[in-house]
DRENLO-113831 format. One record per atom (N, C-alpha, C, CB): atom name; residue in three letters; residue number from 0; z, x, y. Coordinates in Angstrom, 1 decimal. Glycine has a CB too. Layout:
+------+------+------+--------+--------+--------+
! name ! resn ! resi !     c3 !     c1 !     c2 !
+------+------+------+--------+--------+--------+
!   CA !  Ala !  NUM !      Z !      X !      Y !
...
+------+------+------+--------+--------+--------+
***
This chain:
+------+------+------+--------+--------+--------+
! name ! resn ! resi !     c3 !     c1 !     c2 !
+------+------+------+--------+--------+--------+
!    N !  Met !    0 !  -44.9 !  -16.7 !   -8.0 !
!   CA !  Met !    0 !  -45.6 !  -15.8 !   -7.1 !
!    C !  Met !    0 !  -44.8 !  -15.6 !   -5.9 !
!   CB !  Met !    0 !  -47.0 !  -16.3 !   -6.8 !
!    N !  Lys !    1 !  -44.3 !  -16.6 !   -5.3 !
!   CA !  Lys !    1 !  -43.5 !  -16.5 !   -4.0 !
!    C !  Lys !    1 !  -42.3 !  -15.6 !   -4.3 !
!   CB !  Lys !    1 !  -43.1 !  -17.9 !   -3.5 !
!    N !  Leu !    2 !  -41.6 !  -15.8 !   -5.4 !
!   CA !  Leu !    2 !  -40.4 !  -15.0 !   -5.8 !
!    C !  Leu !    2 !  -40.7 !  -13.5 !   -5.8 !
!   CB !  Leu !    2 !  -39.8 !  -15.5 !   -7.1 !
!    N !  Glu !    3 !  -41.8 !  -13.2 !   -6.5 !
!   CA !  Glu !    3 !  -42.2 !  -11.8 !   -6.6 !
!    C !  Glu !    3 !  -42.5 !  -11.2 !   -5.2 !
!   CB !  Glu !    3 !  -43.4 !  -11.6 !   -7.5 !
!    N !  Thr !    4 !  -43.2 !  -12.0 !   -4.4 !
!   CA !  Thr !    4 !  -43.5 !  -11.5 !   -3.0 !
!    C !  Thr !    4 !  -42.3 !  -11.3 !   -2.2 !
!   CB !  Thr !    4 !  -44.4 !  -12.5 !   -2.3 !
!    N !  Arg !    5 !  -41.3 !  -12.2 !   -2.3 !
!   CA !  Arg !    5 !  -40.1 !  -12.0 !   -1.6 !
!    C !  Arg !    5 !  -39.3 !  -10.8 !   -2.1 !
!   CB !  Arg !    5 !  -39.2 !  -13.3 !   -1.8 !
!    N !  Arg !    6 !  -39.3 !  -10.6 !   -3.4 !
!   CA !  Arg !    6 !  -38.6 !   -9.5 !   -4.0 !
!    C !  Arg !    6 !  -39.2 !   -8.2 !   -3.5 !
!   CB !  Arg !    6 !  -38.7 !   -9.5 !   -5.5 !
!    N !  Thr !    7 !  -40.5 !   -8.1 !   -3.4 !
!   CA !  Thr !    7 !  -41.2 !   -6.9 !   -2.9 !
!    C !  Thr !    7 !  -40.8 !   -6.7 !   -1.4 !
!   CB !  Thr !    7 !  -42.7 !   -7.1 !   -3.0 !
!    N !  Glu !    8 !  -40.8 !   -7.8 !   -0.7 !
!   CA !  Glu !    8 !  -40.4 !   -7.7 !    0.8 !
!    C !  Glu !    8 !  -39.0 !   -7.1 !    0.9 !
!   CB !  Glu !    8 !  -40.5 !   -9.0 !    1.5 !
!    N !  Leu !    9 !  -38.0 !   -7.7 !    0.1 !
!   CA !  Leu !    9 !  -36.6 !   -7.2 !    0.2 !
!    C !  Leu !    9 !  -36.5 !   -5.8 !   -0.3 !
!   CB !  Leu !    9 !  -35.8 !   -8.1 !   -0.7 !
!    N !  Glu !   10 !  -37.2 !   -5.4 !   -1.3 !
!   CA !  Glu !   10 !  -37.1 !   -4.0 !   -1.8 !
!    C !  Glu !   10 !  -37.6 !   -3.0 !   -0.7 !
!   CB !  Glu !   10 !  -37.9 !   -3.8 !   -3.1 !
!    N !  Ala !   11 !  -38.7 !   -3.4 !    0.0 !
!   CA !  Ala !   11 !  -39.2 !   -2.6 !    1.1 !
!    C !  Ala !   11 !  -38.2 !   -2.5 !    2.2 !
!   CB !  Ala !   11 !  -40.6 !   -3.1 !    1.6 !
!    N !  Leu !   12 !  -37.6 !   -3.6 !    2.5 !
!   CA !  Leu !   12 !  -36.6 !   -3.7 !    3.6 !
!    C !  Leu !   12 !  -35.4 !   -2.8 !    3.2 !
!   CB !  Leu !   12 !  -36.1 !   -5.1 !    3.8 !
!    N !  Leu !   13 !  -34.9 !   -2.9 !    2.0 !
!   CA !  Leu !   13 !  -33.8 !   -2.0 !    1.6 !
!    C !  Leu !   13 !  -34.2 !   -0.5 !    1.6 !
!   CB !  Leu !   13 !  -33.3 !   -2.4 !    0.2 !
!    N !  Ala !   14 !  -35.4 !   -0.2 !    1.2 !
!   CA !  Ala !   14 !  -35.8 !    1.2 !    1.2 !
!    C !  Ala !   14 !  -35.9 !    1.8 !    2.6 !
!   CB !  Ala !   14 !  -37.2 !    1.3 !    0.5 !
!    N !  Ser !   15 !  -36.3 !    0.9 !    3.6 !
!   CA !  Ser !   15 !  -36.4 !    1.5 !    4.9 !
!    C !  Ser !   15 !  -35.2 !    1.3 !    5.8 !
!   CB !  Ser !   15 !  -37.6 !    0.7 !    5.6 !
!    N !  Ser !   16 !  -34.1 !    0.7 !    5.3 !
!   CA !  Ser !   16 !  -32.9 !    0.5 !    6.1 !
!    C !  Ser !   16 !  -32.1 !    1.8 !    6.0 !
!   CB !  Ser !   16 !  -32.1 !   -0.7 !    5.6 !
!    N !  Lys !   17 !  -31.3 !    2.0 !    7.1 !
!   CA !  Lys !   17 !  -30.4 !    3.1 !    7.2 !
!    C !  Lys !   17 !  -29.1 !    2.8 !    6.5 !
!   CB !  Lys !   17 !  -30.1 !    3.5 !    8.7 !
!    N !  Ala !   18 !  -28.4 !    3.8 !    6.1 !
!   CA !  Ala !   18 !  -27.1 !    3.6 !    5.5 !
!    C !  Ala !   18 !  -26.1 !    3.1 !    6.6 !
!   CB !  Ala !   18 !  -26.6 !    5.0 !    4.9 !
!    N !  Pro !   19 !  -25.2 !    2.2 !    6.2 !
!   CA !  Pro !   19 !  -24.2 !    1.7 !    7.2 !
!    C !  Pro !   19 !  -23.3 !    2.9 !    7.6 !
!   CB !  Pro !   19 !  -23.4 !    0.5 !    6.6 !
!    N !  Pro !   20 !  -22.7 !    2.7 !    8.8 !
!   CA !  Pro !   20 !  -21.8 !    3.8 !    9.2 !
!    C !  Pro !   20 !  -20.5 !    3.7 !    8.4 !
!   CB !  Pro !   20 !  -21.4 !    3.6 !   10.7 !
!    N !  Pro !   21 !  -19.8 !    4.8 !    8.3 !
!   CA !  Pro !   21 !  -18.6 !    4.8 !    7.5 !
!    C !  Pro !   21 !  -17.5 !    3.8 !    8.1 !
!   CB !  Pro !   21 !  -18.0 !    6.2 !    7.3 !
!    N !  Leu !   22 !  -16.7 !    3.2 !    7.2 !
!   CA !  Leu !   22 !  -15.7 !    2.3 !    7.7 !
!    C !  Leu !   22 !  -14.5 !    3.0 !    8.4 !
!   CB !  Leu !   22 !  -15.2 !    1.4 !    6.6 !
!    N !  Leu !   23 !  -14.3 !    4.2 !    7.9 !
!   CA !  Leu !   23 !  -13.2 !    5.0 !    8.5 !
!    C !  Leu !   23 !  -13.8 !    6.3 !    9.0 !
!   CB !  Leu !   23 !  -12.2 !    5.4 !    7.4 !
!    N !  His !   24 !  -13.2 !    6.8 !   10.1 !
!   CA !  His !   24 !  -13.6 !    8.1 !   10.6 !
!    C !  His !   24 !  -13.4 !    9.2 !    9.6 !
!   CB !  His !   24 !  -12.8 !    8.4 !   12.0 !
!    N !  Pro !   25 !  -14.3 !   10.1 !    9.5 !
!   CA !  Pro !   25 !  -14.2 !   11.2 !    8.4 !
!    C !  Pro !   25 !  -12.9 !   12.0 !    8.6 !
!   CB !  Pro !   25 !  -15.3 !   12.1 !    8.5 !
!    N !  Glu !   26 !  -12.3 !   12.1 !    9.7 !
!   CA !  Glu !   26 !  -11.1 !   12.8 !    9.9 !
!    C !  Glu !   26 !   -9.8 !   12.0 !    9.8 !
!   CB !  Glu !   26 !  -11.1 !   13.5 !   11.3 !
!    N !  Met !   27 !   -9.9 !   10.7 !    9.5 !
!   CA !  Met !   27 !   -8.8 !    9.8 !    9.5 !
!    C !  Met !   27 !   -7.8 !   10.3 !    8.4 !
!   CB !  Met !   27 !   -9.2 !    8.4 !    9.2 !
!    N !  Ala !   28 !   -8.2 !   10.7 !    7.3 !
!   CA !  Ala !   28 !   -7.2 !   11.2 !    6.2 !
!    C !  Ala !   28 !   -6.4 !   12.4 !    6.8 !
!   CB !  Ala !   28 !   -8.0 !   11.6 !    5.0 !
!    N !  Cys !   29 !   -7.0 !   13.3 !    7.5 !
!   CA !  Cys !   29 !   -6.3 !   14.4 !    8.1 !
!    C !  Cys !   29 !   -5.3 !   14.0 !    9.1 !
!   CB !  Cys !   29 !   -7.3 !   15.4 !    8.7 !
!    N !  Val !   30 !   -5.7 !   13.0 !    9.9 !
!   CA !  Val !   30 !   -4.7 !   12.5 !   10.9 !
!    C !  Val !   30 !   -3.5 !   11.8 !   10.2 !
!   CB !  Val !   30 !   -5.4 !   11.5 !   11.9 !
!    N !  Tyr !   31 !   -3.8 !   11.0 !    9.2 !
!   CA !  Tyr !   31 !   -2.8 !   10.3 !    8.5 !
!    C !  Tyr !   31 !   -1.9 !   11.3 !    7.8 !
!   CB !  Tyr !   31 !   -3.4 !    9.3 !    7.5 !
!    N !  Arg !   32 !   -2.4 !   12.3 !    7.2 !
!   CA !  Arg !   32 !   -1.7 !   13.4 !    6.4 !
!    C !  Arg !   32 !   -0.7 !   14.1 !    7.4 !
!   CB !  Arg !   32 !   -2.6 !   14.4 !    5.8 !
!    N !  Glu !   33 !   -1.2 !   14.4 !    8.6 !
!   CA !  Glu !   33 !   -0.4 !   15.1 !    9.6 !
!    C !  Glu !   33 !    0.7 !   14.2 !   10.1 !
!   CB !  Glu !   33 !   -1.3 !   15.5 !   10.8 !
!    N !  Gln !   34 !    0.5 !   12.9 !   10.3 !
!   CA !  Gln !   34 !    1.5 !   12.0 !   10.7 !
!    C !  Gln !   34 !    2.6 !   11.9 !    9.6 !
!   CB !  Gln !   34 !    1.0 !   10.6 !   11.0 !
!    N !  Ile !   35 !    2.2 !   11.8 !    8.4 !
!   CA !  Ile !   35 !    3.2 !   11.7 !    7.3 !
!    C !  Ile !   35 !    4.0 !   13.0 !    7.2 !
!   CB !  Ile !   35 !    2.5 !   11.4 !    5.9 !
!    N !  Phe !   36 !    3.3 !   14.2 !    7.4 !
!   CA !  Phe !   36 !    4.0 !   15.5 !    7.3 !
!    C !  Phe !   36 !    5.1 !   15.5 !    8.5 !
!   CB !  Phe !   36 !    3.0 !   16.6 !    7.5 !
!    N !  Arg !   37 !    4.7 !   15.1 !    9.7 !
!   CA !  Arg !   37 !    5.6 !   15.1 !   10.8 !
!    C !  Arg !   37 !    6.8 !   14.1 !   10.5 !
!   CB !  Arg !   37 !    4.9 !   14.7 !   12.1 !
!    N !  Leu !   38 !    6.5 !   13.0 !    9.9 !
!   CA !  Leu !   38 !    7.5 !   12.0 !    9.6 !
!    C !  Leu !   38 !    8.5 !   12.6 !    8.6 !
!   CB !  Leu !   38 !    6.9 !   10.7 !    9.0 !
!    N !  His !   39 !    8.0 !   13.2 !    7.6 !
!   CA !  His !   39 !    8.8 !   13.9 !    6.6 !
!    C !  His !   39 !    9.8 !   14.9 !    7.2 !
!   CB !  His !   39 !    8.0 !   14.6 !    5.5 !
!    N !  Glu !   40 !    9.2 !   15.7 !    8.1 !
!   CA !  Glu !   40 !   10.0 !   16.7 !    8.8 !
!    C !  Glu !   40 !   11.1 !   16.1 !    9.7 !
!   CB !  Glu !   40 !    9.1 !   17.7 !    9.6 !
!    N !  Ala !   41 !   10.7 !   15.1 !   10.4 !
!   CA !  Ala !   41 !   11.6 !   14.4 !   11.3 !
!    C !  Ala !   41 !   12.7 !   13.7 !   10.6 !
!   CB !  Ala !   41 !   10.8 !   13.4 !   12.2 !
!    N !  Leu !   42 !   12.4 !   13.1 !    9.5 !
!   CA !  Leu !   42 !   13.4 !   12.4 !    8.7 !
!    C !  Leu !   42 !   14.4 !   13.3 !    8.1 !
!   CB !  Leu !   42 !   12.8 !   11.5 !    7.6 !
!    N !  Asn !   43 !   14.0 !   14.5 !    7.8 !
!   CA !  Asn !   43 !   14.9 !   15.5 !    7.2 !
!    C !  Asn !   43 !   15.7 !   16.3 !    8.2 !
!   CB !  Asn !   43 !   14.1 !   16.4 !    6.3 !
!    N !  Ser !   44 !   15.5 !   16.1 !    9.5 !
!   CA !  Ser !   44 !   16.1 !   16.8 !   10.5 !
!    C !  Ser !   44 !   17.5 !   16.1 !   10.9 !
!   CB !  Ser !   44 !   15.2 !   16.9 !   11.8 !
!    N !  Glu !   45 !   18.4 !   16.9 !   11.4 !
!   CA !  Glu !   45 !   19.7 !   16.4 !   11.8 !
!    C !  Glu !   45 !   19.7 !   16.2 !   13.3 !
!   CB !  Glu !   45 !   20.8 !   17.3 !   11.4 !
!    N !  Leu !   46 !   18.6 !   16.6 !   14.0 !
!   CA !  Leu !   46 !   18.5 !   16.5 !   15.4 !
!    C !  Leu !   46 !   18.2 !   15.1 !   15.9 !
!   CB !  Leu !   46 !   17.5 !   17.5 !   16.0 !
!    N !  Glu !   47 !   18.9 !   14.6 !   16.9 !
!   CA !  Glu !   47 !   18.6 !   13.2 !   17.4 !
!    C !  Glu !   47 !   17.2 !   13.1 !   17.9 !
!   CB !  Glu !   47 !   19.6 !   12.9 !   18.5 !
!    N !  Thr !   48 !   16.6 !   14.1 !   18.5 !
!   CA !  Thr !   48 !   15.3 !   14.0 !   19.0 !
!    C !  Thr !   48 !   14.3 !   13.9 !   17.9 !
!   CB !  Thr !   48 !   15.0 !   15.2 !   19.9 !
!    N !  Gln !   49 !   14.6 !   14.5 !   16.8 !
!   CA !  Gln !   49 !   13.7 !   14.5 !   15.6 !
!    C !  Gln !   49 !   13.7 !   13.1 !   15.0 !
!   CB !  Gln !   49 !   14.0 !   15.5 !   14.6 !
!    N !  Arg !   50 !   14.9 !   12.5 !   14.9 !
!   CA !  Arg !   50 !   15.0 !   11.1 !   14.4 !
!    C !  Arg !   50 !   14.3 !   10.1 !   15.3 !
!   CB !  Arg !   50 !   16.5 !   10.7 !   14.2 !
!    N !  Gln !   51 !   14.3 !   10.3 !   16.6 !
!   CA !  Gln !   51 !   13.6 !    9.5 !   17.5 !
!    C !  Gln !   51 !   12.1 !    9.6 !   17.3 !
!   CB !  Gln !   51 !   14.0 !    9.8 !   19.0 !
!    N !  Glu !   52 !   11.7 !   10.8 !   17.0 !
!   CA !  Glu !   52 !   10.3 !   11.1 !   16.7 !
!    C !  Glu !   52 !    9.9 !   10.3 !   15.4 !
!   CB !  Glu !   52 !   10.0 !   12.6 !   16.6 !
!    N !  Ala !   53 !   10.8 !   10.4 !   14.4 !
!   CA !  Ala !   53 !   10.5 !    9.7 !   13.2 !
!    C !  Ala !   53 !   10.3 !    8.2 !   13.4 !
!   CB !  Ala !   53 !   11.6 !    9.9 !   12.2 !
!    N !  Ala !   54 !   11.1 !    7.6 !   14.3 !
!   CA !  Ala !   54 !   11.0 !    6.2 !   14.6 !
!    C !  Ala !   54 !    9.7 !    5.9 !   15.3 !
!   CB !  Ala !   54 !   12.2 !    5.7 !   15.5 !
!    N !  Glu !   55 !    9.2 !    6.8 !   16.2 !
!   CA !  Glu !   55 !    8.0 !    6.6 !   16.8 !
!    C !  Glu !   55 !    6.8 !    6.7 !   15.9 !
!   CB !  Glu !   55 !    7.8 !    7.6 !   18.0 !
!    N !  Ile !   56 !    6.9 !    7.6 !   14.9 !
!   CA !  Ile !   56 !    5.8 !    7.7 !   13.9 !
!    C !  Ile !   56 !    5.7 !    6.5 !   13.1 !
!   CB !  Ile !   56 !    6.1 !    9.0 !   13.0 !
!    N !  Val !   57 !    6.9 !    6.0 !   12.6 !
!   CA !  Val !   57 !    6.9 !    4.7 !   11.8 !
!    C !  Val !   57 !    6.3 !    3.6 !   12.6 !
!   CB !  Val !   57 !    8.3 !    4.4 !   11.4 !
!    N !  Arg !   58 !    6.6 !    3.5 !   13.9 !
!   CA !  Arg !   58 !    6.1 !    2.4 !   14.7 !
!    C !  Arg !   58 !    4.6 !    2.6 !   14.9 !
!   CB !  Arg !   58 !    6.7 !    2.5 !   16.1 !
!    N !  Ser !   59 !    4.1 !    3.8 !   14.9 !
!   CA !  Ser !   59 !    2.6 !    4.0 !   15.0 !
!    C !  Ser !   59 !    1.9 !    3.6 !   13.8 !
!   CB !  Ser !   59 !    2.3 !    5.4 !   15.4 !
!    N !  Leu !   60 !    2.5 !    3.7 !   12.6 !
!   CA !  Leu !   60 !    1.9 !    3.3 !   11.4 !
!    C !  Leu !   60 !    1.9 !    1.8 !   11.0 !
!   CB !  Leu !   60 !    2.6 !    4.1 !   10.2 !
!    N !  Ile !   61 !    2.9 !    1.1 !   11.6 !
!   CA !  Ile !   61 !    3.0 !   -0.3 !   11.3 !
!    C !  Ile !   61 !    2.6 !   -1.1 !   12.5 !
!   CB !  Ile !   61 !    4.5 !   -0.7 !   10.9 !
!    N !  Glu !   62 !    1.6 !   -1.9 !   12.4 !
!   CA !  Glu !   62 !    1.1 !   -2.7 !   13.5 !
!    C !  Glu !   62 !    1.7 !   -4.1 !   13.5 !
!   CB !  Glu !   62 !   -0.4 !   -2.9 !   13.5 !
!    N !  Ala !   63 !    2.1 !   -4.6 !   12.3 !
!   CA !  Ala !   63 !    2.7 !   -5.9 !   12.2 !
!    C !  Ala !   63 !    3.6 !   -6.1 !   11.0 !
!   CB !  Ala !   63 !    1.6 !   -7.0 !   12.2 !
!    N !  Ile !   64 !    4.6 !   -6.8 !   11.1 !
!   CA !  Ile !   64 !    5.4 !   -7.2 !    9.9 !
!    C !  Ile !   64 !    5.2 !   -8.7 !    9.8 !
!   CB !  Ile !   64 !    7.0 !   -6.9 !   10.1 !
!    N !  Ile !   65 !    4.7 !   -9.1 !    8.6 !
!   CA !  Ile !   65 !    4.3 !  -10.5 !    8.4 !
!    C !  Ile !   65 !    5.3 !  -11.2 !    7.5 !
!   CB !  Ile !   65 !    2.8 !  -10.5 !    7.8 !
!    N !  Leu !   66 !    5.9 !  -12.2 !    8.0 !
!   CA !  Leu !   66 !    6.8 !  -13.1 !    7.2 !
!    C !  Leu !   66 !    6.2 !  -14.4 !    6.8 !
!   CB !  Leu !   66 !    8.2 !  -13.3 !    8.0 !
!    N !  Thr !   67 !    6.2 !  -14.7 !    5.6 !
!   CA !  Thr !   67 !    5.6 !  -16.0 !    5.1 !
!    C !  Thr !   67 !    6.6 !  -16.7 !    4.3 !
!   CB !  Thr !   67 !    4.3 !  -15.7 !    4.2 !
!    N !  Pro !   68 !    6.9 !  -18.0 !    4.6 !
!   CA !  Pro !   68 !    7.8 !  -18.8 !    3.8 !
!    C !  Pro !   68 !    7.5 !  -18.7 !    2.4 !
!   CB !  Pro !   68 !    7.9 !  -20.2 !    4.3 !
!    N !  Ser !   69 !    8.5 !  -18.6 !    1.5 !
!   CA !  Ser !   69 !    8.3 !  -18.5 !    0.1 !
!    C !  Ser !   69 !    7.8 !  -19.9 !   -0.4 !
!   CB !  Ser !   69 !    9.5 !  -18.0 !   -0.7 !
!    N !  Asp !   70 !    6.9 !  -19.9 !   -1.4 !
!   CA !  Asp !   70 !    6.4 !  -21.2 !   -1.8 !
!    C !  Asp !   70 !    7.0 !  -21.6 !   -3.2 !
!   CB !  Asp !   70 !    4.9 !  -21.0 !   -2.0 !
!    N !  Asp !   71 !    8.2 !  -21.0 !   -3.5 !
!   CA !  Asp !   71 !    8.8 !  -21.4 !   -4.7 !
!    C !  Asp !   71 !    9.9 !  -22.5 !   -4.5 !
!   CB !  Asp !   71 !    9.5 !  -20.2 !   -5.4 !
!    N !  Gly !   72 !   10.0 !  -23.1 !   -3.3 !
!   CA !  Gly !   72 !   10.9 !  -24.1 !   -3.0 !
!    C !  Gly !   72 !   12.3 !  -23.6 !   -2.6 !
!   CB !  Gly !   72 !   11.1 !  -25.0 !   -4.2 !
!    N !  Met !   73 !   12.5 !  -22.3 !   -2.7 !
!   CA !  Met !   73 !   13.8 !  -21.7 !   -2.3 !
!    C !  Met !   73 !   13.6 !  -21.4 !   -0.8 !
!   CB !  Met !   73 !   14.1 !  -20.5 !   -3.2 !
!    N !  Arg !   74 !   14.8 !  -21.2 !   -0.2 !
!   CA !  Arg !   74 !   14.7 !  -20.7 !    1.2 !
!    C !  Arg !   74 !   14.5 !  -19.2 !    1.2 !
!   CB !  Arg !   74 !   16.0 !  -21.1 !    2.0 !
!    N !  Gly !   75 !   13.7 !  -18.7 !    2.1 !
!   CA !  Gly !   75 !   13.5 !  -17.3 !    2.1 !
!    C !  Gly !   75 !   12.1 !  -17.0 !    2.5 !
!   CB !  Gly !   75 !   13.8 !  -16.7 !    0.8 !
!    N !  Phe !   76 !   11.8 !  -15.8 !    2.6 !
!   CA !  Phe !   76 !   10.5 !  -15.3 !    3.1 !
!    C !  Phe !   76 !    9.9 !  -14.2 !    2.2 !
!   CB !  Phe !   76 !   10.5 !  -14.9 !    4.5 !
!    N !  Arg !   77 !    8.6 !  -14.2 !    2.1 !
!   CA !  Arg !   77 !    7.9 !  -13.0 !    1.5 !
!    C !  Arg !   77 !    7.5 !  -12.2 !    2.8 !
!   CB !  Arg !   77 !    6.7 !  -13.4 !    0.6 !
!    N !  Tyr !   78 !    7.5 !  -10.9 !    2.6 !
!   CA !  Tyr !   78 !    7.1 !  -10.1 !    3.7 !
!    C !  Tyr !   78 !    6.1 !   -9.1 !    3.4 !
!   CB !  Tyr !   78 !    8.4 !   -9.4 !    4.3 !
!    N !  Gly !   79 !    5.4 !   -8.6 !    4.4 !
!   CA !  Gly !   79 !    4.4 !   -7.6 !    4.2 !
!    C !  Gly !   79 !    4.2 !   -6.8 !    5.5 !
!   CB !  Gly !   79 !    3.1 !   -8.2 !    3.7 !
!    N !  Cys !   80 !    3.5 !   -5.7 !    5.4 !
!   CA !  Cys !   80 !    3.2 !   -4.9 !    6.6 !
!    C !  Cys !   80 !    1.7 !   -4.9 !    6.8 !
!   CB !  Cys !   80 !    3.9 !   -3.5 !    6.5 !
!    N !  Gly !   81 !    1.3 !   -4.8 !    8.1 !
!   CA !  Gly !   81 !   -0.1 !   -4.6 !    8.4 !
!    C !  Gly !   81 !   -0.1 !   -3.4 !    9.3 !
!   CB !  Gly !   81 !   -0.7 !   -5.9 !    9.1 !
!    N !  Gly !   82 !   -1.2 !   -2.7 !    9.1 !
!   CA !  Gly !   82 !   -1.3 !   -1.5 !    9.9 !
!    C !  Gly !   82 !   -2.0 !   -0.4 !    9.2 !
!   CB !  Gly !   82 !    0.0 !   -1.0 !   10.5 !
!    N !  Arg !   83 !   -1.6 !    0.9 !    9.5 !
!   CA !  Arg !   83 !   -2.3 !    2.0 !    9.0 !
!    C !  Arg !   83 !   -1.5 !    2.6 !    7.8 !
!   CB !  Arg !   83 !   -2.4 !    3.1 !   10.0 !
!    N !  Ile !   84 !   -0.6 !    1.8 !    7.2 !
!   CA !  Ile !   84 !    0.1 !    2.3 !    6.1 !
!    C !  Ile !   84 !   -0.7 !    2.1 !    4.8 !
!   CB !  Ile !   84 !    1.5 !    1.6 !    6.0 !
+------+------+------+--------+--------+--------+
***
């Protein structure tokens, strides 16, 4: 009996709850697409200012470079990137 009562309470709670906010801003894909387009254009340019812009775009996409010692007994590191990539 207690289990059924609790189930009913939980179902009512779920039915009355609001949907959670989105994890990503709805326009985030457009912003990311624009950055990648600008990066592509800058990388294909022969102008120094464009190459500097490409470096800035890459820096804006990478928040951290993570180095982890390899666990296979050999010297070396595994690496990964953290950020908006």
